[in-house]
N, C-alpha and C positions, 0 to 999 in steps of 0.2 A: 575458536570464538565461542562465547556463551553469553547468557543473559547477565548474570551477576558474578559468576566465578568461573575460573578456568576448569577445563574438563577434569583435571587430576588434582585440583587444589583442595577440594572438599573431602577427598577420599584418601588422603595421605595417611599411611599406617603409623601408629605410635610404637616406637622402638623401645624395648626394654634394654637399656645399655648394660645393666648389671649382669643379666643372664647372658648377654651376648659376649661380654668381656670374660666371663667365667668359662664359657665354652672355648674361647680363643686360648685362654691360659691352659686349659686341660689338653687341648689339641697340641699345643707347643710342648707340654710336659711329656706326653707320650711319644712325640716325634721330635726330639731335639735337633736332629740333623736335617730336618726338612724345613723348607721355607713355608712361611704362613701362606695359606691359600688366599686368593682374592675374596673379598667380602661378597657373599652371594647377594643378589638383588632381593630385597624384601618386598614381596608382592602379596598383598592380601587377596584371598580368593574372591571375595565379594566386591573388590574395588572396580572391576569392570562390569559386573552384573548390575550395579546400581547407577551406571552412567546413563544419562538421558541424551537423546538426540537433540540437536539445536532447535528443531521445530517443535519439540515437546516441552521445552522450557518456557515457562510463563512467569512473569513477576507476581508478587503477592497480591497486588491490586489490579489483576488482569480484568476483572469484571467492570471496573470503573474506567478502564482505558479503552477509548473507542477504536484505537488503531490495532487492538488485539482481540477485543470481544465483538462478535458480530451483532449482538443485540443492544449494545450501548450506542446511544445517539452520537453522531459525529459532532466534533467541536464547532466546525464552521456552520452547521445547521442550527446549533443552539445559539451561537452568537448572532446569526442573522435574524433570529426571532427577537432578540433584544433590541434590534433596530426598529424604529417606527415604520420604515418601509418594509423591512424583512419580516415583520410580524404578520404581514398579509399573506405569508406562506400558507398558514392554516385556513385563511379565509378565501384563498384562491383568487386574490386580486379583486376586491370589490370595486365597483364603478367609481367610488369616491376616493380611492386610494391615491397616495402621492406618487411622484415620479420616482423612478428607480435609477441606480447608478449607470444603467445601460441604455436607458431611453428616456427622453424628455416629453414624449407625447404618446398617444394611444394608437399610433399608426401601425405598430407591430401587431396589436390585437385585431385591428381591422383587416390586416393582410394575412392573418392566419388561415391556413387551408384546412378544410374538413372534407372527409370522404362522403361520397354520395352513392346512390344506386348504380350510377354509370361510371364513376371514377373512384379509385381507391388510392389515397396518398399514403406513402410509407417513407420513413427516413432510413438512411443507411447506417445509423448508429445503433449498435447492439452492445450487450455487455461483453461479448467476446471480441467485437471489432468496433470500437467507438469511433465516432467521427473526430478527426484530429482537431480541426479548427474550433468546433463547438466545445470539445472537451477542454481545450486550453482556455477558452473564454470562461467556462464554468470554474476551472481551477483558479484562474486569476480573480474571479469574483469571490470565491471562498477565501482567498488570501486577503482580498480587500476588506472583507468583513472581519477577519482576524485583526487586521491593523486598526480598523475603525473602532471596534468594540473590545479593545485589548484591556487587560487588567493593569491597574496603575502600580501595584506593588509587586511586579514581576522581577525576576532575577536578571542581572546584567552579566553577559559573558563577552569578553573582549574580542575573541576571535571573530565574532559576527559583527562587530562595530565597524561601520564603513568609514568613520573618521580616523580610526587607528589603522585599518587596513583598507584603503580606498581601492575601488575597482578601476577608477580612471585618474589621470593626472590633473584633470580639470579641478579647480578649487570649488569646494562645496559651499553653498550659502550658509551663513551663520545660523539661520533658523530652519535648516533642512530637517533637523531632528524633531521639529514640532509641527510640521505641515504634513498631513496625511496624503499619500499619493492617490491619484484617481484610479478608477478601474482600468482605464485605457492605458495608463502608464505601466501598471502591473502586467497587463496582457502583452504590451509591446516588448517588455523585457523577457518574458517567458517565450513568446513567439520567436524572438531573435535567436535564443539559444536552441530551441527545438528545430528551427529551420536550418541553422548552420550545422548542427550536429546530426540532423536527419533522424530525430527520435520519434517514437510512435506515441499514439494516444494512450496506450496502456501505461507507458512510462510517466505520463502526466498524472494519472491517478495514483500510481505508486509514490510519486513525488509528494502529493498531498498527504498520503498516509504517513510518510516519514516526517513531514513537517509537524503534523499533529502529535506524532509519537515523541518528537523532540520537545515540543511544548509541554507535554505531559510528564516526561521523564525528568527533564532538566528544570521544570517549573520556570520556563523562559517565556518572555513576552515578545511577540513580533511587533516591531515599532518602525517608524519611518527611517531610523538610522541603521537598522540591521536586517530589514526584510530581504534586501537583494542578496546578501551573503548567505542567509538562511535558505533561500530558494535555490541559489547556486549550489550549495552543498547538498541539498536534497536531490536536485537534478543529477549532479555528479554521481551520487551513490545509487540512485534508482536506475540510471542508464547502465551501470555495471552489473547490477543484480538482475535486471529484466532482460536486456539485450544480450544475445550471444556474442556479437561483435561490439564490445563496448567502446565508447570514445575515451581516449587516453586523456590524462590531465594536461598534457602539453597541447592537445588539440583545442582545449578551452582557452589556452593562452593565445591561440590564433584568432579566436572570436573576441575575447576581451584582451586586447593587445597590451594593456598597461599592467596586467597582473602577471606574477611570476609562477613558475612551476613549484617552487618551494612553498609559496603561499597556498597553492591549491592542495599540495600534499598535506600541509598542516591543517587546512580546513577539513579535508576528508578524514584525517586521523581523529581530530577532536569531535567531529560529528559522529563518528562511529563509537567513540568512547561515551559520549552523552546518550547515545541510543542503547548503551550497554551491549553493543554488538548484536542487538536483536533486529535483524533485517528481514525476518520471515513475515510474509503477508499471505494469509490463507485466502482461499477462493471466496469464502463467505464474507470476509472483511472487504475484499476487493469489490464484490457485488454490492455490498451495502454502500460503499462510497460512490459507486457508479450511479445507483438509483437516487441517492441523496443529492448528487450533483444534478441529475435530471429534475428533481423536485425544486432545487434552487433556481435552475434555469427557467422553469415554468413560472415561478413566483416573480421573477425579475424580467419577464418578457424576452428571454434569450431562447429564440426558437431554433430547433435543430432543422437542418435542411430536409424538406419533404418533397418528394417527386412522385408523379403519377405512376402507378404500377403498370409497367409495360408488358407486352406479351412475352418477351424473352425473359424478363425477370420472373414472371408468373410461372413459366415453364421450369426455370431453375428451382424455384421454391417447391414446385410440385415434385420435381425429381429428388430433391433433398428429403422431402417428407416420405416419399416412397422408399428411399433407402432406409430411413429410420423405421418404417413399418416392417420392412423385411428383417432388419436386425431384431426387432421386438418379437417377431414370429419365431425366429431361430432360438431366442432365449426361452420362449415358452415351450418349444419342443424339447429343449435340453433340460428343462426343469424336471425335478423328480415328481412323478405322479403318485401322490399318496393315497388317493381314493378315486373311485369312478362312480358314475351315476348309473342307476338301474335302467334309465331310459335308453342308454346306448348299448346295452347288452342284448345280444340276439337270443331269441327264444329257442330252447332246446327241447326236442321231443324224446322222451324216454321210451325205450323199447320194453314192452311188457310181454312176458311169455305166459300164456294161459295154459294150464295143464288140464 
């Protein structure tokens, strides 16, 4: 697999047929009774030295691709800012702002918990161990903004069209491709797949990375008629890349009973081709998407569950910090001592012999 070319496609040597045929004729002339030897493999010396690892290959426009560059703003955050409600992200939700897709009143703001001198509230969602339910809600909200603020002149790809490849046998409404789904509908679809397949919260973040990489590479627009199959293909791929024990394609057919294994295989194949087989996600890109999802949740009153810091949890945090401190001390001891201070040196008395 590779980004734009096969591993050996760009380094194939150029064969000089005239010189090679001349050598074959000379060899046959000197040894007429011998059989012609098999053609030796033509291997250029630098053909393997110039090969890059799959993680080192980046497209030419990597800096403009948010799914590859850690400093480029994510697409869902940019599109949420174009929304009248999402633009309050930078204003931190002014008191006169409108309602969000997730709440119709200010009850969430009034029920938000804050730490005090006697009680410390912490949430169990970290960049290494995100909260599953809250992460799925944030990812669903990001997809919702993608659909709502989509580009009108985007590309159409048939494999993602739900009218051509329906997920259910139930007849679709005639105007289903014009009505944008609500946030709760997107969340319900993703939650069903994650609950049935027992996927992790990290897989949800990787799913969003693959969706935005697909939109950037294929110049595709996510619309009411294709968002389910795009999300399904991203979840299918991310579960195989992230989880050690991935869910098989036939297992998704048990969740979506009206879909066939052949359809799932074709969806996965074309999704990979449109990604140019670039399924690598660096830790910096992963962290960027996590914190942007937290910012999106804060702007739309999606609160992460906060619980008071208990005595047992405080002891565990203290034990963890103590282990980190011990490791840091060991690293300092093993480091090379290039210079020493005069303050730490002991005074030496020189012995003088008087004659």
